[in-house]
ZADO-1210 file (C-alpha; in nm, 4 decimals, padded with zeros to 6 digits):
<atoms>
<atom x="00.0000" y="00.0000" z="00.0000" code="MET" pos="1"/>
<atom x="00.2811" y="00.2424" z="00.0826" code="MET" pos="2"/>
<atom x="00.4540" y="00.1756" z="-00.2500" code="ILE" pos="3"/>
<atom x="00.1265" y="00.2406" z="-00.4334" code="TYR" pos="4"/>
<atom x="00.0770" y="00.5728" z="-00.2519" code="LEU" pos="5"/>
<atom x="00.4353" y="00.6768" z="-00.3192" code="ALA" pos="6"/>
<atom x="00.4048" y="00.5982" z="-00.6908" code="VAL" pos="7"/>
<atom x="00.0650" y="00.7661" z="-00.7385" code="VAL" pos="8"/>
<atom x="00.1794" y="01.0794" z="-00.5523" code="ASN" pos="9"/>
<atom x="00.5005" y="01.1094" z="-00.7524" code="VAL" pos="10"/>
<atom x="00.2947" y="01.0605" z="-01.0692" code="LEU" pos="11"/>
<atom x="00.0467" y="01.3313" z="-00.9620" code="ALA" pos="12"/>
<atom x="00.3302" y="01.5724" z="-00.8823" code="PHE" pos="13"/>
<atom x="00.4894" y="01.5272" z="-01.2234" code="PHE" pos="14"/>
<atom x="00.1574" y="01.5375" z="-01.4110" code="LEU" pos="15"/>
<atom x="00.1009" y="01.8877" z="-01.2743" code="PHE" pos="16"/>
<atom x="00.4514" y="01.9857" z="-01.3808" code="GLY" pos="17"/>
<atom x="00.4069" y="01.8391" z="-01.7280" code="ILE" pos="18"/>
<atom x="00.0723" y="02.0139" z="-01.7716" code="ASP" pos="19"/>
<atom x="00.2266" y="02.3449" z="-01.6645" code="LYS" pos="20"/>
<atom x="00.5054" y="02.2996" z="-01.9189" code="TYR" pos="21"/>
<atom x="00.2532" y="02.2194" z="-02.1906" code="LYS" pos="22"/>
<atom x="00.0422" y="02.5216" z="-02.0979" code="ALA" pos="23"/>
<atom x="00.3417" y="02.7547" z="-02.1268" code="LYS" pos="24"/>
<atom x="00.4430" y="02.6058" z="-02.4632" code="HIS" pos="25"/>
<atom x="00.0927" y="02.5997" z="-02.6156" code="ASP" pos="26"/>
<atom x="00.0841" y="02.2218" z="-02.6486" code="ARG" pos="27"/>
<atom x="-00.1729" y="01.9489" z="-02.5957" code="TRP" pos="28"/>
<atom x="-00.2822" y="01.9549" z="-02.2300" code="ARG" pos="29"/>
<atom x="-00.3612" y="01.6928" z="-01.9696" code="ILE" pos="30"/>
<atom x="-00.7361" y="01.6849" z="-01.9011" code="LYS" pos="31"/>
<atom x="-00.8497" y="01.8421" z="-01.5754" code="GLU" pos="32"/>
<atom x="-01.0469" y="01.5236" z="-01.5055" code="ALA" pos="33"/>
<atom x="-00.7196" y="01.3297" z="-01.5190" code="THR" pos="34"/>
<atom x="-00.5516" y="01.5670" z="-01.2738" code="LEU" pos="35"/>
<atom x="-00.8464" y="01.5453" z="-01.0325" code="ILE" pos="36"/>
<atom x="-00.8708" y="01.1698" z="-01.0878" code="GLY" pos="37"/>
<atom x="-00.5097" y="01.1062" z="-00.9900" code="ILE" pos="38"/>
<atom x="-00.5772" y="01.2946" z="-00.6662" code="ALA" pos="39"/>
<atom x="-00.8904" y="01.0897" z="-00.5979" code="VAL" pos="40"/>
<atom x="-00.7105" y="00.7552" z="-00.6359" code="ILE" pos="41"/>
<atom x="-00.4576" y="00.8496" z="-00.3679" code="GLY" pos="42"/>
<atom x="-00.2365" y="01.1178" z="-00.5207" code="GLY" pos="43"/>
<atom x="-00.3845" y="01.4179" z="-00.3443" code="SER" pos="44"/>
<atom x="-00.0646" y="01.5063" z="-00.1574" code="ALA" pos="45"/>
<atom x="00.1413" y="01.4896" z="-00.4759" code="GLY" pos="46"/>
<atom x="-00.1213" y="01.6933" z="-00.6625" code="ALA" pos="47"/>
<atom x="-00.1254" y="01.9588" z="-00.3908" code="TRP" pos="48"/>
<atom x="00.2538" y="01.9733" z="-00.3829" code="LEU" pos="49"/>
<atom x="00.2630" y="01.9903" z="-00.7632" code="GLY" pos="50"/>
<atom x="00.0213" y="02.2825" z="-00.7563" code="MET" pos="51"/>
<atom x="00.2470" y="02.4664" z="-00.5132" code="ARG" pos="52"/>
<atom x="00.5835" y="02.3861" z="-00.6722" code="VAL" pos="53"/>
<atom x="00.4777" y="02.4412" z="-01.0338" code="TRP" pos="54"/>
<atom x="00.2319" y="02.7253" z="-00.9508" code="HIS" pos="55"/>
<atom x="-00.0261" y="02.5475" z="-01.1611" code="HIS" pos="56"/>
<atom x="-00.4057" y="02.5461" z="-01.1304" code="LYS" pos="57"/>
<atom x="-00.3832" y="02.7485" z="-00.8084" code="THR" pos="58"/>
<atom x="-00.6524" y="02.9952" z="-00.9194" code="GLN" pos="59"/>
<atom x="-00.9042" y="02.7347" z="-01.0360" code="HIS" pos="60"/>
<atom x="-01.1548" y="02.6800" z="-00.7540" code="ASN" pos="61"/>
<atom x="-01.2013" y="02.3100" z="-00.8279" code="GLN" pos="62"/>
<atom x="-00.8287" y="02.2643" z="-00.7686" code="PHE" pos="63"/>
<atom x="-00.7731" y="02.5386" z="-00.5099" code="LYS" pos="64"/>
<atom x="-01.0415" y="02.3923" z="-00.2820" code="TYR" pos="65"/>
<atom x="-01.0985" y="02.0482" z="-00.4332" code="GLY" pos="66"/>
<atom x="-00.7489" y="01.9024" z="-00.3925" code="ILE" pos="67"/>
<atom x="-00.7203" y="01.9988" z="-00.0218" code="PRO" pos="68"/>
<atom x="-01.0744" y="01.8656" z="00.0343" code="PHE" pos="69"/>
<atom x="-00.9859" y="01.5340" z="-00.1289" code="ILE" pos="70"/>
<atom x="-00.6694" y="01.5162" z="00.0828" code="MET" pos="71"/>
<atom x="-00.8642" y="01.5822" z="00.4047" code="LEU" pos="72"/>
<atom x="-01.1190" y="01.3138" z="00.3148" code="MET" pos="73"/>
<atom x="-00.8398" y="01.0642" z="00.2448" code="GLN" pos="74"/>
<atom x="-00.6711" y="01.1461" z="00.5763" code="ILE" pos="75"/>
<atom x="-01.0041" y="01.1060" z="00.7573" code="ALA" pos="76"/>
<atom x="-01.0635" y="00.7725" z="00.5827" code="ALA" pos="77"/>
<atom x="-00.7148" y="00.6508" z="00.6742" code="ALA" pos="78"/>
<atom x="-00.7601" y="00.7490" z="01.0393" code="ILE" pos="79"/>
<atom x="-01.1030" y="00.5837" z="01.0473" code="THR" pos="80"/>
<atom x="-00.9591" y="00.2674" z="00.8931" code="PHE" pos="81"/>
<atom x="-00.6761" y="00.2509" z="01.1468" code="VAL" pos="82"/>
<atom x="-00.9095" y="00.3122" z="01.4418" code="VAL" pos="83"/>
<atom x="-01.1635" y="00.0565" z="01.3204" code="MET" pos="84"/>
<atom x="-00.9050" y="-00.2144" z="01.2532" code="THR" pos="85"/>
<atom x="-00.6936" y="-00.1442" z="01.5611" code="HIS" pos="86"/>
<atom x="-00.9295" y="-00.0563" z="01.8472" code="PRO" pos="87"/>
<atom x="-00.7608" y="00.0828" z="02.1590" code="PRO" pos="88"/>
<atom x="-00.6925" y="-00.1673" z="02.4366" code="ARG" pos="89"/>
<atom x="-00.8246" y="-00.0755" z="02.7791" code="LEU" pos="90"/>
</atoms>
């Protein structure tokens, strides 16, 4: 699971960088649905970092608010999963 998350986050980070490069050079772009989709399948941290490092999609509300929202939901799901599968011992 950790390898998957590492790979998908690195991929998300570089997809934002590639799309920024393509935007600056008037080339074919990566679909916004693909950028959001990579965040949804676990790459939200990489997407958020890519937005910050590459200064890309930071003014688009669906990215500005959507990526952090997706990340918070994934963190909440991970915490819930850990708590439910490892209940505290009293």
